[in-house]
N, C-alpha and C positions, 0 to 999 in steps of 0.2 A: 828555894828563895821567892821570893814577895819582891815587886816591881822595884827597879833601881837598887836593888843590892848590887854589891860589888866580888868580884872572885878572888882580891887579894888575900882573906881571909881565910881560903878553903885552899890556896893553890902553894901559899907558903911565903915565909920572906921574901924569898927571891924575885916573886913573880909580879906580873906587870898587871894594874887595876882593869879592870873591862867591866861597863854596863853588862847586866845580864836585868832585861827588860823580858818580865813574865811576869805574869798574871794567874796564877793556881789557885784553882783548878779551874780549865778550861772543859768550856761549854763541849767540844768533843773530841776526845781524847784521840789522837793519834797514834797509828800502828807501830808496836815496837821496833826501834829499828832502821824503821826508816827516816828520810830525810830528805827525799825530793816528791813534790808535790805538785800535780797540774794546776793550772786554774780555775779548775772544776772542784776539785779537791778542797780549795782554800776558800772558795765559796762555801763549801758546806761547812768547814770547820769552821768559817767566821761569820758568815752570814753577809757578809758585805756580797755585790754583786759583782762581776766582772770587770763592769765597765768604771767602779770605782777603785779597784786593782788598779786596772790602767792606768786611770787619772791619776791613782797615789804616784805613781811608776812618773809619769810624764809631768808632775810639777816638782819631783823630787821629793817626797815623802817616802820614798821606799828607793833603798842605795840600788845599784844594777842588780837584777833580779836574772840568775842566769837561765841558759834556754839550750836546750836538745840539741842533736843535729839537723833536726826538722825546723828549727825555729821557734820550738814551744817553750812557754814558760815554765821554769821549774824551782818552788819557792822549797826553801829549807826547813827548818824547825826553827832557826834564826829567823828568817823574814818571819815566821806565823808568830813567834814573840816580839816582834816589833809592831806588828799588826794588833795584837793583844794591848800593848802601850800603847797605842797609836789609838785607839778603842776606849783608852783612859781616857786619853787629854781631849780627845771630842769631849766624852761626858762634863768635862770640864768644861767647856764651852771656851776652850783657846780658840782664839781663832787660827784658820787656816794656813794663813802668812805665818803664824808663829811656830804653827807645826813647823812648818818648811825650816825656816830658819832651827830650829830645835833638831833638825834631822841635818842639817847644813854643819852644824855645830859636833854634832855626834863623829859624824863623817872625818872633820879638821882632827880630831885626837884630844887626847887628855889636855893639850892646851891651852880647851875653851871649857873646862868643867867650872868653873868660875861662871862665864857669861850663861850655861847651860842653870847653875844651881841658880841665876837670878832670875833666869826667865820662866823657872816653877815654881818658885817663891813669889814671884809677883803672879802666878795665876793657881796658888796654892790662897794668897789676899783675895783673890776673885772669887774663887768657888766658898769660902770663907762670910763673905759678904751676902751674896749666893746664900747661900744656907741660914742666915739672920732673914734674910728677907723673905723665905719660903717658912720660915719659925713664923715670922709675925703675920702671913697669910694665913698661914696653917689654924692662929689663934681667933683670925676674922672667923672663919669659917667655920672651927668648930664650936662662936659664940652663934654664930647665925644657925647651924645647926642645932641647936641646943635650942636656942630662942622657938624654933618653927616645931620643934618635939615637944616643948611646954603647951605649947600654944593650942599643937594637936592634941594634946590630953584634956587640954581645956574645954577644947570643943565638942570632944564625947565625952564629958564629964557634961557638959550641955545638955546633950542628945539624951542623954539617961535619964534625968530629971521627970 
């Protein structure tokens, strides 16, 4: 499944719709059958730092993380899927406050689908605007590169005469 597909179609007509936040393919494959990871394993899977993971938990971007009997954090596959999705939101440039708001809405349940959609649509509009700005910037760079390439060839031609 891709980011934000729902499971309703795969579970049957009486199933509850839930968000599936995954973004395959993952950078680091997870061991088959494993669903408990230490913070150091999550660091290896995601490329995030342990400090960032603790911060995400502290600000409410991550829901409650289970703990072992010794108090060590134990992340699940669902947590890793969420972190994949958060990584995509970060790439969009979504402010952290909006990401935390989105996480709060997810925890509140299905009654927030409209609010979540509006937040994601707003972010999508921002991404499209940034993409247009980047295309314009790329065109300027291409013109400059072409100019300097032409000027360099002209200078080489003058030297060989």
